[in-house]
N, C-alpha and C positions, 0 to 999 in steps of 0.2 A: 320167307315172305320179305319182299322189299319194303322197308318202312317208308321210304320217300315216295314210292309209288302209291302206297295205301293213303298217305297223307294227301297227296295230290288228288286221289279219287274222292276223299272226303271234301276237300275244298271245292271241287267241281260240283258235288252234290249240294254243298252249302249255297253256292252261287246260283243254283237252279231252283231253289226253294221259292215257292210263290206265296206262302202265308206263315204266320207265326206258329200255329200249331204244328205244321210240318217241320218247321225249324226246331221246335222243342223236341220232337220225337227223334230228329237227326242228332241233336245234342246229346240226348240219352244214349244213342248208339255210339257216338264218339267217345263219351265218358267211359263206356264199357271198354272200348278199344284201348283208350289210354290206360285204364286200370290193368287190363290184361297184358299190355306190353310195358308196363312200368314206366310210362313217360311222365316226367316231372314237369311242374309249372315253369321252371326256369330253362327248359329245353327249347331249342329253335322250333321244333315241330309243334310243340304246344302253343308257342307264340303265334305261329302262322295260322293255326286253327282258331285261336282266340280272336285274332284280328279279323279273319274272314267272318266269323260268327257275329262279332260286334257290328261290322259293317252291314251285314244283311239284316240284323235286328234293327238298326236305325233306318235302313231303307224301307223295310216292311212296315215299321211303326209309322214312319213319315207318310208312306203311301196310303195307309189306312186313314190317317187323319185327313190327308188331302182329298181322298175320294168322298169322305163323309162331308167335309166342308164344301166341296165342289157341288154335291148334290143338293144340299140344303141352303147354301148362301146365295144371296142375290144382290146385285148392286142397283141402286136407284140414283138417278140424277134429279136433284131438286134445286129450286132457286133459293136465294137468300131469304126472300119473303116467306116462302113455304117452311124453311127451316125455323124462322122466327116464330111462325104460327105453331109449329109442332112443339117447340121448346116452351112457348107460353102456355099451351094446353097441358103440357106435362107438369108444369110447376103449379097449376091451379090446385 
């Protein structure tokens, strides 16, 4: 088995994941592969996989937050007098 080829296959899989649960199951698969092939944390292959996983984890986490905020948040344009009225009513 060509180790570099397997690592590259895992990186392609990582980059194609579309949600966090899928990433988690892939990480479980990768951990098994690392254990079976005795790949240590200080190896270059481990570092490559770790970086790819970290990047996708941030991307998927940020994407989820963005979609939730994008659906629920709205912007309103109000005048200064309207803002004053709103603040006055809130402080009553």
